[in-house]
N, C-alpha and C positions, 0 to 999 in steps of 0.2 A: 684686785680679784679678777680671775680669768676663767672663761668657760668657752668650750667650742662645741658646735653641733654639726655633725657631718652626715651626709647621705650619699648613696650611689644611685646611678641611673643608667638609662640606655638612650640611644638616639631617638627612640619613639617617646620615651618619658625621661627627658634629660634631668640630671641631678640639679641643674641650675634653677629648676622650678622652686627650689628651696628659697630663692630670693623673692619669688611671688608670695610664697606662703608666709614668710617673715615680714613682708612688706618693706624690704630693704634691698636696694639694688646692689648686685655683686660687684659692679664697677665703681662704686662710690664708697668712700670712708665717711661715716656719719657720726656725729656727736650729739648727745642729748643731756641736758641739765637735769640733775636730780637734787633732792634736798641735801644730800650729803656728798656731792661730787659730780663727776661727769662720766657718762656711759658712752663708750665708743663701740661701733659695730663695723667690722671689716671682714673681708673674705680672703683668707690666705690662699685658697685655691677655689677655682670655679670652672668646671668643664662639664660636658655632658655625662662623663663617667663618674665624676666625684666632685662634690661641692662641700665646702666647710665655711660656716659662719662663726666668727669669734666675737664674744662680748667681753670687753675690758672695762672694768669699773674702777675709775680713779677716785678713791675716797679722800675727802678733805678731813683730816683728823680734828682740825679746829671746829669745823661745822658739826662734826659728830659729837664733840664734847658740849658745844653750846646748845645743840638742838636735841641731843639724845636723851633717852630715858634715864632717870636717876643720876643726873649730872653730879659728878664728884663722889659717887658711891660705887662700891664694889659689889660683887655678887651677893655677899652676905649682908650688905647694907652698911658696912664699915667704910670710912673715908679712904679713898685711894691716895697714894702719894701723888703730888702734883705732876710729876713727870709721867706717871703711869697712865694718866688720862690721855696723853698724846703718843706714848710709845707702847703699842700693843699690837696684837695680830689682826685687828679689825680691817685695816686697809688691804690685807693680803689673803686672808682665808675666807672661803665661801661661807656666807651666813645669810641672815634675813636681809641684809643690805643688798646682796646679789639677787635674792628672791624678789624683792620689791623692784629692783631694776629690770629683771626679766618681765615682770608684770607690766611695767610702764613702757618699756621699749618694744615688747612683742605682744601687746595686749590683744590685738586682732587675731594673731596666730594662736594665742592661748585659748581664745573663744572658738577657734575653728572657723574663722571668717576669712574668706579670700574671694573677692568679687572677680578677680582676673582668672583664677583657676579653682572654681568651687568644687569641681570633681576631685582635684588633687588634695584639697583640704580634708575631704571626707575619706581619703584612701590611706590605709596604713603604709608607712614607709620603712625601709631599712634605715636605722639610725644608730649613730655612735656619738656619745656625749662624754667629754673629758673635762674633769675639774682637777687642776694640778694640786691644790691644797684645800682640803675640806676637814674642818674639825669634826671628829667622830667620837662623841662621848658615849662609849659603848663598844668602840672598836669595829673591826671589819665584820664581826659576827652580826652586829646590829645593822650595819650597812646592807649586808646581804638579806637580813630578815625584813628590811623595809622595801627593798627594790625587787628582789627575786619573785615574790608573789604577784608582782605586777607584770611579769613577763620579761624582765631584764636579765641579761647575763652580766654578772657583777665581777669586776676586778678592783679590789680595794687594797692597794699596796701601802703598808705603813711607811711613814716618813721618819727616818732616824732623827734623834735630837741633834746630832752632829756627826756627819760622815767621818770626820777625822778621829772621833772617839766612839767607836761602835759599842764600847763597854757601857756607855751611858744609856744605851737602850733606845726604845722607840718613843716618839712623841705621840700626842693624841690626834695627829693629823694623818690623813691618808690621801694618796693620789687615786682618784676615782675614775674608772672607765666603765661606762654602761653601753652595752650593745643589745640591740633588739632586731630580729630578722623581719623582713617584709611580711606583712599580714598580721602583725600583732598589735601595733599601736599607731595612732595618727600623731602628727606633730603636736597638735593641741593637747592631746592626752599626755604626751611626754613632758611638755612644758608645765602642765599642771602638777605632775608628779614632782618635778624639781621645785616648783613654787612652795609646795607644802613640806617636802622632806629635807630640803637644805637647812632651814632653821630648826627643824626637828633634830637633825644630827648635831648641829651646833649647840642645841639646848639653850639658846639665848635669843632674845630679840632686842633690836636697837630702839624700839619704841614701846610706849605703854600699850598693853593689851586691853582693849575696851570690848564691851559686849558685841559690837558689830564684827569682831574677829570670828565669832561663831559662824555668821553668815558667809564670811569669806572662805572659811575652812570647808563648809559644806558645799559651796559652789565649786571650789577647786577639787574637792574630793568626790564629786558626783560620779557615780558609776563604779567606784573602786574602794572608797574608804569604808563604807558601811560593812563590807565583808572582809576587810583586811585583818589578818591574824594579829597584827601589832597595833590595832586601832587604839587601845588604851595608851600605849606609849606615845603615839602620834598626837592624840588629843591632849594628853597631859603636857607634853613639851610645847606643842604649837600654841597652846593657850596659857603658857607660863605657869602651869599648875594652879591656876585660879579655879578653886573648887566649884564655884557656882557655874562658871562657864563650861568647864569640862563635863559637869553633870548634864547641863542643857544639851551640849553637843552629843553626848552619848545617847540621851533619850531620843533626840531627833534622828540620829543615825540608826537607832534600833527600829524606829518607825519606818525609815527609808528601807532598811533591810527587809522588813516584813512585806512592805509594799512591792519591792522589786522581786523578792522571792515568789510573790504571788503573780509574777508575770506568766507563769504556767497557767494562771487564771482559774479562779474558782469555777467560772463558767465552763471551761474545758473539762474540769474534773467532773462537774455535774453531768455534762453531756456524755462523758465516757461511762459513768455509772449508769446512766439511762440506757446506753447501748447494751449493757450487760443484761438488762431486763427486757430486751427487745421482744416484741411479739410480731404477729403478722402485720399489724399496723405500727408504723414508726411513731413512738411516743413523743410528746412535746417535751423538749429538754426542761429540766427543773429550773435552770437559769431563766428561761423564757417565761415559765409559769410564775416565777418569783417577780419578774418585772411586770407581768400582767396584773398580779395582785397589788403591787405597789401603785401602778397607774390607776387602778380602780379605786383604791383608798384616797389617792390624791384628788381624783375627780369628785368623789363624794364629799371631800372636805371643802371644796370650793376654792382651793388655793390657786393663786396665779403667779406668785413669786416663790420659787422653790430652790432649796439648797440640796445638792447631792454630795453628802459628806463622805469622803473616801470614794470618790467617783471612779478611781481606777482608770480604765481605758475608755470610759465615756459611753458605755452601752446604754445606760439609763438616760443620760443627757441626750443622746441621739433620739431616743423614743419621745422624750418630752418635747423636743424641738418640732416634732411632727404635729403637735397639737397646739393650735393657736391660742387656746385658753391660757397657756403658760407664757406670760409676758416677760418674765425674767428668770433665767435658769443659771445657777452658779454651781460649777463643779469644783470641789476642793479636794486636793490630795497632797500628801507629804512628798510623793515621788515626782520629781520633775520629769523623769523618764516616762512615767505613766501618763502625765499630762501631755507630753509630746506625742505619744501614741494616740491619745484622745483627740488632739488637735488634727492629726492626720485622718483619723476615722471620720471626724465631723467635716473635714475639708474646709477648715476655717479660712484658709488663705484664698479659697475660691468662692466662699459663701457670699450671697448678696448682702448689701449693706443693711437692709431692714431686718433680715433674719439674724445677721451677725450681732446686731444690737441687743438681741434677746439672750445671748449666751456669753458667759465669762468662765474661763478656766483659771484657777488661781492656786498657788502653792501655799500650803499651810498645815500646821499640826493640830489635830483635835485634842491634844493634851494641854493646850494653852487657850485661854480666852482670846477672842479675836473680835474687835468691835465691828469689823466688816461683815460679820455674820448676823448682826442684829437687825430686827425689823422685817424678817421674812415670814411668809404665811406658813410654810412647811419645810421640814428638813427630813432627809432620808439617810438612814445608816443601814445600808444593805450589806450584810455579811462583813461587818467591820469589827464589832466589839470583840469577837473571838480571836482576833489577831493581836490584842493587847494583853499584856500581863495583868492579872487580876488587880494587883496593887495600883495599876495606872487607870483603872476604870473610874474611880472617883473624880479624877481630873477631867476625863472626858465628859462624865455626867454633868459636872458643873459648867464646863465650857458650852455644852449644848443646851441643857435644861435650865441652868441657873443664869448664864450670861446671855447667850443668843436668844433663848426663849421664843422660838417660833410657836405659832398657834397649834400646829400639828407636828408630831414627830413620829416617824415610822421606823421601826427597828426590826430587821430580820436576822435570824441566826440559825445554824443547824440544830436539829433535835437529835441528840446523841443516842436516844433510845431507838431511833429508826435505823441506826447503823447495822444492826444485826440482820437486816433484810438484804444487805448487799453481800453476796457470798464471797466476793473477791477482796473485801476489806477485812484485813486480819483483826481478830478480836483484840479490843483494847486500843486500837489505832484510831487516830482522828482522821477525818476526811481529807485533811490537807496538812502537810508537814509543818506549816507555820501557824496552825491553830494552837493558841496557848491553852485553850479549854474548849469543851463543847458541853452545853447545858442540857440537862433533862428538862422536860416540860415544867416540872415543879420548881426547879432551880431558876429557870427563866422567868416564870411568873413571880416568884418571890423577889427577884432582883427588880423587875419592872414595877411591882407594887411599892417597893421601897423608894425607888426613884420618883414615882408619881406622887407619893405622899410628901416626900421631902421638898419637891419643887412646885407643888400646886397643879398637878395634872390628873386627869382621869385616864384610865387605861383599859383597853379591851384586847382580846387575843383572837387571832384568826389562823386557821391552818393553811399551809401552802403546799400543794401537791396532793396526791392521793393519800387519804387518811387511813392508816391501818388500825383496825379495832383494838389491837393489843398495844402497839408501840407508838401510835399517833402518826402525824404527818412528817415528811422528811425535813421540812423547814417550818419554823414557827415565826409568827409575825405579831408584834405588839404595836397597837395604834394609840399614841398618847394624844390627848386633847387638853389644852390649857383650860383651867377652870374659870377664868374670868369670862363669863358668858356674854358680856357686852361686846367682846372682840369679834370682829368679822374680818374675813380675808381682805388684806390690804389696808385695814384701819390703822395698824401700827405706824405705817409710813405716813398716812394722812394726818394722824395726831401729831407726829413730829413736825410735819410741815406747818400745821396750824400754830403749834407752840412757837416755832421759829418766826412765823409771821407776826 
C-alpha cells in the first residue's frame, strides 16, 4: 500500500516544515513494525518550495491471515479457498490496514501536536494527497461525496480491470488525488479525514469492530462528522454495520451537532433579543438574569458540590468558581470543542493549583448513565432539555434523576408563550434554530411533575426575567428537591466513605 502527502512553501515558511509536523526527518528513511507488516516513511522530494512524504506499508499476508478478523471466512461468512487467504488485494489496495498505519506512524501529527513548530501545526497548509489504488465500493461519486464536503478537490480516476482488454471495463479501484488550497485544512485534520474515510470506501476492516470503535470514530470525526451529509454511510461502514454501535454513534453525533450549532450561543441570542427591547437604561441580558437565578437557588440549597450538565462554554462554571462555598464544580458537555472554549475562558492552564482542584471539565452525553455523576449535591440543566428530541428525554431523565440523583436539580427552559413579545421573532419560530421544542408553562409544569413523581422529588417553579401578566416570564425554572429528607448537602459522599470504611 502506498500514499504520499505533499505541500508547498516559501523561503519564509519552507515546505520542509512537513518533516517537523510529521515528526519524521526528510533526510532519513525510517521503518516501523506493525501487527501486519512494516511501514516505511521516505521523502521523494524535500525542498523549501515543495516537500513530499511517502508512506509505504508492506503487508505480511501470512500475519494478516493468522491475526485477522474471521480467519478463513469470506465476506458472507463462507469458507474461502485456501489460496484466497493469501492471494488477494489486501497488500496493495488502501484499506483499514493503511488507516491504522497512518494512526500509528503519524499519531502526533494526527492530534495536531508539534513541539518544534506549534504555530505551523495549527496553520492550514496547501496539501496534495495521492493514493494509487483505493477500493471504492460506490465508485467515484461516493469518493467525491465523502471528501468534497470537507473542502477537498477530488480526482478519482477509475482503474481498468486490464489495460490490455478495455472491453472488460473498470475495476472497483480508483486512483485518488486530493488537493486542498492553503487556508482550508491543517495537516492533522487531513490525516483524520483519511483515517476515517479510507476504510469507509473499502467497506471492510481487517479487525473485529468492538464498542470502543465508536470513541475512535468520534475522536477522529470531531469538528466535521456531525454535520457531514454522508454521516449515515460513514458510520454504517466504519462500524461494520453493527446496528447497536451505529445507533450509539449517531445519537452521540446528533448531540454534538446540537452543541456545536449552539456555538452561536443561546446567550448571544438572548442578548440580541434584549437589545431589541432597549430602553433609556441598558437592560440586564436574560442570560445573566438566568445565571443569577440559578446561583440564588444553589446558594439556598446549601450545595457545595455542583454539576453543570450541558455546560457549553463555561459561563456558569466561571461564576461558580468565584464563590468559595462551591468546593467541587464539574462541567459536562458532549462537545469537546465547547469544553476547549470553556477551558480557555476559565484559563485553566494558568489557574492556581488550589483553585484548579475545585473544577473539572469532562466530556459526556446526558443520554447515558454515568457513574461519575453520582454523589453530588446539585445539578444544573440550563437551557439544555429543549435541544433534545422529545423521544430522547426519558433517557436524560433517568440519567440525571434516576441514576445520578443529586439532592437538588435545577432546570431552565424557554417559555414559548413569551415569544410573541419579541417583534422580530417570526410567528411560529423557535428562539434558536436547534431547539427541538419550546414548552408552554403548562407543558413544562406537567413534564416536571411527572419526572418528580417518577423519581421521588418535590418540585416548585420560579419565573426568570420580567413576568408578563398575560404570557408569563421569558424563561421558566423548575427546582427539584429529592424527597429523602434526611439527606443534607455533602452527606451522600460521606455515607459512601463510611460504608467503604
